[in-house]
C-alpha positions in Angstrom: -18.8 -16.2 -9.1 -15.9 -13.7 -10.2 -12.7 -15.8 -11.8 -10.4 -15.1 -9.7 -7.3 -16.5 -12.3 -8.9 -14.7 -15.4 -8.9 -11.0 -13.2 -5.5 -11.9 -12.5 -4.3 -12.7 -15.5 -6.2 -9.6 -16.8 -4.6 -7.7 -13.1 -1.2 -8.8 -15.3 -1.3 -7.2 -18.2 -2.0 -4.2 -16.9 1.1 -3.4 -14.6 2.6 -4.6 -16.9 1.8 -2.4 -19.7 1.5 0.3 -16.9 4.9 0.1 -15.3 7.4 -1.8 -17.5 9.6 1.8 -18.7 9.4 2.5 -15.2 10.6 -0.6 -12.9 13.9 0.1 -12.1 13.6 3.4 -11.5 10.5 2.4 -9.1 13.4 -0.4 -7.2 15.4 2.7 -6.5 12.8 5.2 -5.5 11.4 2.4 -2.9 15.6 1.8 -1.7 14.6 5.6 -0.8 10.6 5.5 0.4 11.8 3.0 2.5 15.5 3.6 4.4 15.0 7.1 4.8 11.4 7.5 5.8 9.2 3.9 6.4 12.0 2.7 8.3 11.0 4.5 11.1 7.5 2.9 11.8 8.7 -1.1 11.5 11.5 -2.6 14.6 13.8 -4.6 12.0 13.2 -8.4 13.8 8.7 -7.2 13.2 6.7 -9.2 11.2 5.2 -7.1 8.0 2.9 -7.6 5.4 2.5 -5.7 2.4 -0.7 -5.6 0.9 -1.6 -5.5 -3.0 2.1 -5.8 -3.0 2.5 -5.2 -7.1 6.4 -6.6 -8.1 7.1 -5.9 -4.6 9.2 -2.8 -4.5 7.6 -2.1 -0.5 7.9 -5.2 0.7 12.4 -5.8 -0.8 13.8 -3.3 0.2 11.8 -3.2 3.3 14.2 -4.1 6.8 12.4 -7.1 8.9 12.5 -10.2 10.2 9.1 -12.0 8.6 7.5 -10.6 5.9 4.5 -11.6 4.1 2.2 -10.0 0.2 -0.6 -10.4 -1.1 -1.4 -9.7 -3.7 -3.7 -11.2 -6.8 -1.2 -10.5 -9.8 0.7 -13.7 -10.5 3.1 -11.9 -12.2 4.4 -11.2 -8.0 5.6 -13.5 -7.0 8.2 -13.8 -9.7 8.9 -10.5 -8.4 10.0 -11.3 -5.2 13.0 -12.4 -2.9 13.2 -15.7 -1.2 13.3 -14.8 2.2 9.1 -12.6 1.3 6.1 -15.6 1.4 3.0 -14.5 -1.7 -0.1 -15.3 -0.9 -1.5 -15.0 -4.3 -5.4 -14.7 -4.0 -7.4 -11.6 -3.1 -6.8 -10.2 -0.2 -10.9 -9.9 0.1 -10.7 -13.5 0.6 -9.1 -14.3 4.6 -5.8 -14.4 4.3 -3.6 -17.2 5.6 -2.0 -15.9 8.1 -3.2 -16.4 11.8 -4.5 -14.1 14.6 -2.7 -11.6 15.3 0.4 -12.6 13.9 1.7 -9.7 12.4 3.4 -6.3 13.8 2.4 -4.3 10.6 0.9 -4.3 7.7 1.6 -1.9 5.0 -0.3 -0.6 1.9 1.4 1.8 -1.4 -2.0 3.1 -4.1 -4.2 -0.5 -3.9 -8.0 0.2 -2.3 -8.3 2.6 -4.4 -9.0 -0.8 -7.2 -11.2 -3.0 -5.3 -14.4 -3.2 -6.9 -16.6 -1.7 -4.5 -16.5 -0.6 -0.6 -17.4 -4.5 0.8 -14.1 -5.3 -0.7 -12.5 -3.0 0.9 -14.0 -3.2 4.0 -14.0 -7.1 3.8 -9.5 -6.7 3.6 -9.8 -3.9 6.4 -11.3 -7.1 8.3 -8.3 -8.9 7.3 -6.0 -6.6 8.6 -7.1 -6.3 11.8 -7.7 -9.6 12.8 -4.2 -10.6 11.7 -2.3 -7.9 13.3 -1.7 -7.4 17.3 -2.9 -5.1 19.5 -1.1 -2.7 19.1 0.3 -3.3 15.4 0.0 -0.7 12.7 -1.1 0.1 9.4 1.1 2.3 7.1 -1.9 3.4 4.1 -0.9 5.0 1.1 -3.1 6.6 -1.9 -4.2 9.0 -3.9 -7.1 11.7 -2.1 -9.8 12.3 -4.4 -10.0 15.8 -2.5 -7.0 16.8 -4.6 -7.2 14.5 -7.9 -10.7 15.0 -8.1 -10.0 14.5 -12.1 -7.0 12.5 -12.4 -8.2 9.8 -10.5 -10.4 8.9 -12.4 -7.5 8.6 -15.4 -7.0 5.4 -14.7 -9.3 2.7 -15.8 -9.2 0.4 -12.2 -10.0 3.4 -10.3 -13.5 1.9 -8.5 -13.8 3.6 -5.0 -13.0 7.1 -4.2 -11.1 7.4 -0.8 -9.5 10.2 1.4 -8.2 10.7 4.2 -10.8 11.2 6.5 -13.2 8.6 5.0 -10.0 6.3 5.4 -9.3 6.8 8.2 -13.2 6.8 9.7 -12.9 3.5 8.7 -10.8 2.0 10.0 -12.2 3.7 13.2 -14.8 2.0 12.4 -13.2 -1.6 12.5 -11.5 -0.8 15.4 -8.3 1.0 15.1 -7.0 4.3 16.6 -6.1 6.2 14.2 -2.1 8.2 14.7 -1.4 10.2 11.7 -3.9 11.4 9.4 -1.9 13.6 6.4 -3.9 14.7 3.3 -1.1 15.1 1.1 1.9 13.3 1.4 3.6 12.0 -1.8 3.2 13.2 -5.5 0.5 11.6 -7.3 1.7 9.0 -9.9 5.3 7.7 -11.5 3.0 6.3 -14.4 3.6 8.7 -16.9 6.8 8.6 -17.1 7.4 11.9 -14.1 11.3 10.1 -12.5 12.3 12.8 -9.8 15.4 12.9 -9.1 16.5 10.5 -6.1 18.5 13.4 -4.0 15.4 15.9 -4.1 12.8 12.6 -3.2 15.8 12.4 -0.1 14.6 16.2 0.9 11.1 16.2 -0.5 10.9 14.1 2.7 12.8 15.6 5.4 10.4 19.1 4.5 6.3 18.4 5.3 5.8 21.5 3.9 6.8 20.5 0.9 4.3 17.9 0.9 1.5 20.4 1.7 2.8 22.1 -1.5 3.1 18.6 -3.6 1.5 16.4 -1.5 -1.4 14.6 -3.5 -1.3 11.4 -1.7 -2.6 10.8 1.5 -0.5 8.5 4.5 -3.1 7.7 7.1 -1.4 5.2 10.3 -3.0 3.6 12.9 -2.7 0.9 15.5 -5.7 -1.9 16.4 -7.1 -1.5 19.9 -6.5 -3.0 22.8 -9.3 -4.7 22.7 
């Protein structure tokens, strides 16, 4: 059996090394991303779960009625506000969340870090179980099609994912895909790239720019009503 406590501690150390220098910028950037783009998918009284929440940049900035965040990294709990219910566990295990109780599951740059496809499938099955019929799953992540070399520059990238492969998995697990963008945001900020926030706001308004600079997919799906 894997030592999940040790895995969490390793993840904590890795995350600190990779993102500490960019922490303040990421907080401000996600304020923009939530306010100018992702809030459109989420009602302010919705129940939302941030899957693989990292240091909580999304869930801390999105407006919602009830907030959950799940991550194996124990540091995450110290980064979240009192309005967020933190679940410190593997996302592939059963979530302590009631069936059909969530309106939205959001995940960013996370699924590719899971150890194998079985873990990805188990995670999507948990999202399907916990979402209400018609509830949304919003997935953002690096697209292997446009990063065939750079994708593997991160030691903890295990699963190659494209917008099409993820959409197919979601459909197999009981979701209806509503949006599928192969190119959405640029790739990474862990290399010290910190775009001007005014340019970020402009970029979000111009889908044509996504096709030029985007390297991350965006897939939005709803849980089937059946």
